[in-house]
MIBA-660905 format. One record per residue (C-alpha): residue in one letter; x, y, z. Coordinates in steps of 0.2 Angstrom, whole numbers, plus 2048, in hexadecimal, padded with zeros to 3 digits. Example, Ala and Ser with C-alpha at 12.3 -4.5 7.8 and 13.67 -1.06 7.14 Angstrom:
! residues 2
A83E7EA827;S8447FB824;
***
This chain:
! residues 421
M800800801;G8068137FC;W80D81D80C;E80882E809;G80983C813;K81283B824;E80383482F;I7F482C82F;Q7E782E83E;G7F5830849;L7FF823843;S81282483A;C810821829;E82381C828;R822811837;L811809832;A81C805821;R8287F982D;I8197EE831;E8197E581E;R82B7E781D;F82E7DF82C;L8207D1829;D8297CE819;D83A7CE81B;N8377C382A;Y82A7B8827;V8227B7814;A8327BB80B;A83A7AE817;G8307A1813;K82979D826;L8177A5822;A80E7A3812;G8067B3812;T7FF7C081E;V7F07CD81D;T7F37DA829;Q7E77E982E;V7E87F783A;W7DA80283E;R7DA813846;R7CF82184A;G7C281983D;E7CD818830;L7D7808829;A7E980D82A;V7F27FD825;N7EC7F1818;S7F97E4814;V7F77D680B;L8097CC807;G80C7BA7FF;L8047AD7FB;A7F27A6803;D7F67937F9;R80978E7F6;E8057817EF;R7FC7887E2;Q80679B7E2;T7F47A27E5;P7F77B37EC;M7F17B97FC;A7E27C57FA;E7DA7D2804;D7C97C6803;S7D57B5807;I7C97AB813;F7D27A4823;R7D0799832;I7D07A3840;Y7D079484E;S7CE79B85F;M7CA7AE857;T7B77A6857;K7B87A6868;P7B47B986A;I7A67B685F;T79D7A8869;S7A17B2878;V7967C2871;A7887B886C;V7877B287D;M7887C3885;M77A7C887A;L7717BA87F;V7767C1891;E76F7D288B;E75E7CA889;C75E7C389B;K75D7B1893;I76E7AD89A;A7757B38AA;L7897B38AD;D7877AB8BF;D77979D8B9;P78178B8BD;V7867828AB;S77A7758B3;K76C77F8B0;Y77077B89A;I77776B89E;P76F7618AB;A77B7548A8;W78975E8B0;E7817628C1;K78C7568C8;L79C7578C1;G7AB7528CD;V7BC7588CE;H7CB74D8C9;A7D47478D8;G7DC7378D0;G7DD72A8C2;F7DC7268B1;M7CD7288A5;E7C67168A9;S7C771A8BC;F7C772C8BF;Q7C57318D2;T7BC7428D5;R7B674D8E4;A7AA75B8E5;P7AE76C8DD;A7AD77B8E7;R79E7828DF;P79777F8D0;M79D7848BE;R7947948B9;V79279A8A8;V7A07AB8AB;D7AA79C8AF;L7A979589B;L7AD7A7895;R7BE7AA89E;H7C279989F;T7C27958B1;S7B57868AD;G7C07788B4;L7BF7708A2;T7CE76E896;Y7D576C885;G7DD75A880;F7EC762877;Q7F1769887;Q7F975788C;N7FB75B89E;T7F17518A8;N7E57418A8;V7D574A8A6;D7DD753895;A7E274288F;A7D073D891;Y7CC74C884;R7DA745877;K7D4731879;L7C1739876;K7C574686B;L7BD752873;G7BC76386B;D7C375D85B;I7BB76584E;A7C0757842;T7BA74A84B;A7B174F859;G79F747855;T79475785A;L791766865;E78575A870;D79074B86E;M79F755875;I79375B884;E78E747887;K79D74488A;L7A4751893;A79674D8A0;T7A373C8A3;L7B07458A7;P7B674E8B8;L7BE75E8B8;E7CF7658BA;F7CB76F8C7;S7BE7788D0;P7B57858C5;G7BC7978CB;E7CC7908D2;A7D87908C3;W7D97978B0;N7DC7898A2;Y7D978888F;S7CB77F88A;V7BA779881;S7B178788C;T7AC79187D;D7A5781872;V79A77E883;L79478F881;G79078B86E;Y78477E874;I77D78A882;V77A798875;G77078C869;K765782878;V76279587E;S75D79E86F;G75578F868;I75E78F856;A76D786852;F77D78E857;E785791847;D773799841;F7737A6850;L7847AB84C;K7807AD83A;T76D7B683C;R7747C184D;I7857C7848;F78E7C0838;D77E7C782D;P77B7D9837;L78C7DA837;G78E7D6825;M79B7CB828;V7977C1818;D7A77B6819;T7A57AF82A;A7A179D82D;F7A678A832;Y7A8786821;V7AD78C810;P79F78B800;P7A67857EF;E7A47957E7;K7B079C7F7;L7BD7907F7;S7CA79A7E9;R7CB7A67F9;F7CE797806;C7E179980D;A7EC78980D;C7F0786820;Y803781823;A80B778834;I81C77983D;G81C77284D;T80F76E858;L803777864;G80D781872;S81F77E86A;K82C78C865;V83378B853;V846787857;S84E783846;A84B789833;Q83F77B831;A833780822;P82077F826;T81677081F;L805772817;Q7F776C824;D7E876F81C;D7E676E809;P7D677C804;R7D476D7F6;T7CF760803;S7CC769812;S7BF76481D;Y7BA77781E;R7B177380F;E7A276D815;P798770825;P79F76A834;A79575D83F;F79F76584D;V79977784C;S7A777D85A;G7A678F85F;G7B878E868;G7C178D857;G7B6788848;L7B379783D;V7BB79F82D;S7BB7B0829;T7C57BE821;A7CD7CE826;A7BE7D9821;D7B37CE82A;Y7BB7CD83B;M7C07E1838;R7AD7E583A;F7AB7DA849;S7B97E1850;R7B47F284D;M7A37EF855;L7AC7E9865;L7B77F9865;R7A6804863;G79F7FD873;G7957F0868;E78D7FA85B;L7937FB848;D78B804839;G77B807843;V7787F4848;R77C7F085A;L77F7DF862;L7837E6874;G7817F587F;P7937FE884;K7927F7895;T7907E6890;V7A07E7884;E7A87F0894;L7A57E089E;M7AB7D5893;T7BC7DC891;A7BF7DF8A4;N7C97D38AC;H7BF7C48B5;L7CC7BB8BC;P7C97B68CD;G7D27C48D9;D7D67CE8CA;V7E57C68C8;D7F17C28B6;L7EF7B28AE;P8017AD8B7;R7F77AB8C8;L7EA7A08C1;S7EF7968B1;R7F37848B3;S7F278589D;M80077D895;F7FA788885;S7EF797881;E7EE7A5873;A7F77B1880;N8067B588A;Y8047B689C;E80A7C58A5;G8027D48A7;V7F27CB89E;G7E27C68A7;F7D07C189E;G7BF7C589B;L7B37BE894;G7B97B8883;F7C87C2884;A7D87C488B;T7DC7D6891;T7EB7E0896;L7ED7E58A8;K8007EA8A9;P8077EF898;A8177F08A1;S8167DC8A6;T8137D8897;L8247DF88F;T81B7E587F;P8137F487D;G7FF7F587D;S7F07FF888;A7E97F9899;G7D97F2891;D7DE7ED881;F7D67DD87D;F7DD7D1871;W7DB7BC86D;G7E37B285E;G7E27A1858;A7EB792856;A7F0795843;S7F97A5848;T7EA7B1845;F7EA7C1851;F7DF7CF856;W7DD7DD862;V7D57EC865;D7DB7FB86F;P7CC806874;R7D981487F;E7E181586D;D7D2812861;L7DB80585A;I7D77F3850;V7E87E784C;L7E37D8841;F7EE7CB83C;L7E97BD830;T7F57AD82A;Q7F579C82B;L803791835;L801786843;P806788851;S80479A857;S812799862;A81D795855;Y8247A7851;P8217B885C;V8197C084E;R80B7C7858;R8177CF865;Q81F7D685A;L8117DD84E;R80C7E585E;T81C7EE861;L81C7F4850;V80B7FB84F;Y80B803861;S81D80B85B;A81381384D;I80881E858;T80D82F857;E7FE835860;C7F782D873;G7E682C877;A7D482786B;R7CA834865;G7BB82D867;A7B781A85D;R7B081A84C;
***
């Protein structure tokens, strides 16, 4: 893109130009990432709209602004917004016991020993509540954590695996047979909690979860390419996905990424049996930017209001018990956030103390990412949104998120928002 002028909306054009050069030199041209789409929105204007590299190396398909990406866990904020829409309608309360919506979970125990065939349990200190699902203090887990006998049982039962988990209802039934990792509220653990929220949204609303998202969020916001699968007429825009290492791993060699999911044979070509509110959506830069702008504007965009400003304020506050940051409460082996100085709200991580993170930012900025290295953050104080889309598993492979934060914040020449637009 061109960089005419010295500043755009309080951002140095010279410094903004560093973002594309850095990503190209260090990632795309270097062969680490096939391609990227990066957008920076500030004070009502798209200040950066960078498109680099290839969407599909095997077919030499150029990356495009409307390329379709697997956003994986960036699905979670969308599901959380759906839940809070029902909270605003008083159809769900944050302190409701989850067993109100899933009666079979009323007597879930906490793991006290043993393996899948012989689990020993104890009673939880208190029941699991809806707020525990939103902030990942539920006691549930992910199989890929590979940390305890409980997550080993998740792997054996293929819980949370989009390709092999069966249906959402199947997962809910199987979870009723397993113990919790800990008593709800005692710890933070990245988990299938948001998938459970999708089930609750469907049950409470009376329509399928995927239909709720489409009719109540995607259609009103004009998110025309966001869905749980890619229809035939859009497959030419669907990116290939690559992998290097495993979830939670760091790359320590020059190993080249390998093709992990071919868009021409991908399971995303058909509607899934398991509709994952925790990680199942595909989307585009334009769509997710509209979702992010809605959040920046306090729940409204172009005359469409999904949430009230006070609800968004509640969602983006730190909800970890004791108002601590993640290191004080986390038992998770993997998540989409660094921990120091970071808390967790109702569907997002939120920065509590920028100095503790050792990266630029603002107290109150909120964010999340996806397993294929996608990432976004919203900074209300700076009237700023940054969106980064690519397709490389795992998200921990390279420090591109931290680097992007540094590059964007170093381009700011004027501090403070002048009102979200």
